[in-house]
PLY file of the C-alpha trace (Angstrom):
ply
format ascii 1.0
element vertex 212
property float x
property float y
property float z
element edge 211
property int vertex1
property int vertex2
end_header
115.77 97.00 125.18
115.83 99.15 128.81
119.53 98.44 128.66
120.81 98.94 125.19
121.99 102.46 123.96
120.38 104.58 120.97
123.25 103.15 118.54
122.27 99.79 119.82
118.68 100.41 119.14
119.08 101.87 115.72
119.64 98.80 113.58
116.77 97.46 115.50
114.38 99.88 115.11
114.98 100.67 111.52
114.73 97.04 110.55
111.24 96.49 112.42
109.80 99.84 110.31
110.82 98.14 107.02
107.13 96.53 106.75
105.41 99.86 107.78
107.37 102.18 105.33
105.85 101.12 102.25
102.67 102.68 103.42
103.82 105.50 106.19
107.29 106.06 104.57
109.93 107.01 106.82
107.84 108.93 109.35
107.07 108.83 113.01
103.90 106.83 112.29
106.50 104.05 110.99
109.02 104.88 114.27
106.22 103.87 116.32
104.95 100.79 114.68
108.47 99.53 114.33
109.22 100.51 118.10
105.62 98.68 119.08
106.75 95.53 117.04
110.38 95.47 118.34
109.38 95.98 121.88
111.30 99.48 122.47
109.75 101.88 124.81
107.91 104.43 122.45
108.95 107.41 124.13
112.95 106.17 123.70
112.32 105.31 120.15
111.32 108.78 119.48
114.90 109.94 120.10
116.81 107.19 118.15
116.87 109.19 115.14
116.81 112.97 116.00
117.89 114.10 112.63
114.19 112.89 111.24
113.77 110.68 107.90
117.14 111.75 106.21
118.58 109.97 109.63
116.30 107.36 109.33
117.03 106.82 105.66
120.68 106.43 106.55
120.49 104.12 109.38
118.76 101.86 106.54
121.11 102.26 104.21
123.69 101.23 106.92
121.55 98.24 107.87
121.62 97.18 104.28
125.22 97.39 103.79
125.69 95.14 107.06
123.33 92.84 105.38
125.39 92.74 102.24
128.61 92.65 104.08
127.83 89.42 106.06
126.28 87.80 102.87
129.96 88.67 101.04
132.14 86.92 103.86
133.87 84.10 103.02
133.18 84.64 99.34
135.33 82.54 96.85
138.24 84.09 95.02
137.41 85.78 91.79
138.47 88.96 89.36
137.96 92.23 91.00
135.37 93.12 88.32
133.19 89.65 89.21
133.63 90.84 92.95
132.33 93.86 92.49
129.23 92.86 90.31
128.16 90.33 92.70
128.83 92.65 95.46
126.24 95.18 93.86
123.98 92.40 92.77
123.74 91.14 96.44
123.00 94.40 97.70
120.29 94.80 95.26
118.78 91.39 95.51
118.73 91.61 99.60
116.37 94.48 98.75
113.98 93.09 96.50
111.00 92.89 98.91
111.82 95.79 99.96
111.57 97.87 96.58
108.87 100.15 97.95
110.98 100.64 101.19
114.21 101.89 98.89
112.00 103.81 96.61
111.00 105.82 99.73
114.40 106.20 100.88
115.38 107.30 97.48
112.76 110.12 97.92
114.13 111.41 101.15
117.82 111.58 99.87
116.42 113.68 96.81
115.36 116.38 99.41
118.59 116.06 101.14
121.69 116.21 98.54
124.56 116.18 100.87
123.21 113.63 102.65
122.74 111.32 99.95
126.34 111.73 98.58
127.60 110.91 102.22
125.09 107.17 101.91
126.32 106.82 98.37
129.91 107.21 99.56
129.17 104.67 102.53
127.67 101.97 100.16
130.55 102.18 97.72
133.07 102.05 100.39
131.46 99.02 102.28
131.54 97.08 98.68
134.85 97.58 98.58
135.88 96.60 101.68
133.54 93.43 101.51
135.65 92.62 98.31
138.92 93.04 100.27
140.06 96.46 99.20
142.41 98.12 101.43
144.06 100.90 99.43
145.02 104.31 101.89
146.45 106.48 98.56
144.47 108.48 96.03
142.97 104.94 94.65
140.81 105.10 97.62
138.77 107.72 96.92
138.69 107.43 93.32
137.69 103.85 93.32
134.61 105.14 95.73
133.48 107.69 93.67
133.55 105.81 90.52
131.69 103.03 92.27
129.18 105.19 93.86
127.91 106.69 90.22
127.65 103.18 89.27
125.73 102.12 92.12
123.69 105.10 92.25
122.82 104.47 88.56
122.41 100.93 88.80
120.11 101.53 91.74
117.89 103.80 89.90
117.65 101.54 86.83
116.70 98.43 89.28
113.63 100.45 90.67
112.28 100.87 87.47
113.39 97.85 86.30
110.54 95.15 84.97
112.49 92.32 83.13
112.43 89.15 84.60
114.56 88.52 87.15
115.59 92.19 86.93
117.88 90.70 83.89
117.99 93.96 82.54
119.74 95.47 85.68
122.31 93.18 85.38
123.20 93.94 82.07
123.50 97.07 83.01
125.51 97.17 85.86
128.00 94.73 83.95
128.08 97.69 81.10
129.10 99.99 83.37
131.85 98.03 85.28
133.01 97.03 81.51
133.20 101.06 81.54
135.16 101.43 84.48
137.42 98.63 84.07
138.37 100.00 80.27
138.85 103.48 81.84
141.41 101.91 84.60
143.20 100.05 81.92
143.51 103.12 80.12
144.75 105.08 83.04
147.14 102.37 83.62
148.73 102.47 80.43
149.07 106.29 80.30
150.59 105.77 83.64
153.31 103.32 82.76
153.71 105.41 79.29
154.67 108.58 81.70
156.91 106.38 83.67
159.19 105.40 80.55
159.41 108.93 79.37
162.97 110.43 80.17
163.24 112.51 83.55
162.80 116.24 82.23
165.05 117.66 85.29
167.57 115.35 84.60
167.77 116.53 80.62
167.70 119.95 81.47
170.77 119.53 83.88
172.81 117.83 81.27
172.18 120.49 78.55
173.17 123.06 81.19
176.21 120.97 82.55
177.08 118.82 79.84
179.00 115.70 80.94
182.52 115.84 80.15
0 1
1 2
2 3
3 4
4 5
5 6
6 7
7 8
8 9
9 10
10 11
11 12
12 13
13 14
14 15
15 16
16 17
17 18
18 19
19 20
20 21
21 22
22 23
23 24
24 25
25 26
26 27
27 28
28 29
29 30
30 31
31 32
32 33
33 34
34 35
35 36
36 37
37 38
38 39
39 40
40 41
41 42
42 43
43 44
44 45
45 46
46 47
47 48
48 49
49 50
50 51
51 52
52 53
53 54
54 55
55 56
56 57
57 58
58 59
59 60
60 61
61 62
62 63
63 64
64 65
65 66
66 67
67 68
68 69
69 70
70 71
71 72
72 73
73 74
74 75
75 76
76 77
77 78
78 79
79 80
80 81
81 82
82 83
83 84
84 85
85 86
86 87
87 88
88 89
89 90
90 91
91 92
92 93
93 94
94 95
95 96
96 97
97 98
98 99
99 100
100 101
101 102
102 103
103 104
104 105
105 106
106 107
107 108
108 109
109 110
110 111
111 112
112 113
113 114
114 115
115 116
116 117
117 118
118 119
119 120
120 121
121 122
122 123
123 124
124 125
125 126
126 127
127 128
128 129
129 130
130 131
131 132
132 133
133 134
134 135
135 136
136 137
137 138
138 139
139 140
140 141
141 142
142 143
143 144
144 145
145 146
146 147
147 148
148 149
149 150
150 151
151 152
152 153
153 154
154 155
155 156
156 157
157 158
158 159
159 160
160 161
161 162
162 163
163 164
164 165
165 166
166 167
167 168
168 169
169 170
170 171
171 172
172 173
173 174
174 175
175 176
176 177
177 178
178 179
179 180
180 181
181 182
182 183
183 184
184 185
185 186
186 187
187 188
188 189
189 190
190 191
191 192
192 193
193 194
194 195
195 196
196 197
197 198
198 199
199 200
200 201
201 202
202 203
203 204
204 205
205 206
206 207
207 208
208 209
209 210
210 211
């Protein structure tokens, strides 16, 4: 571990901290305990997260996104809505044994709205990329903003869900994704309708310079 950079140590340390977070939160105590478990020099460990609890929460989010991406690699082809639903479900199911850790993370983000917004965006981006999205136009941003809202709502629902197998959460997720798809379909219809309208500039030109 002595030759590893801080960036290389970050995911290793945050993963080692997870078992301690349920009791100590994202604190210096968890950093020390995680460093001891991972064999990381304690003095070096104090340098890994200069941003404190918020930086550790972001590192945990990045770790969870990486786990999700790895789990979705090589997934069979399916409809977009099914890919998204599966990705969100995998993301949450992987954290099933870490619900208290996730709860502590949400509590930290609640104190840092800007950091929370960036982390939510990063997760939405990771989900879309894992689903094969390559959009670079305006859709790139609207897709992630919309999915970010759906993911955040589903995450909070999941944290409070005591139903068998979290069945209520998956039903909630399906309803939210169905709402997104209905909106996208309506938007497409409006876009197609506008495309069929006559060119206003061309019509005005004809009125000014009538064809002979």
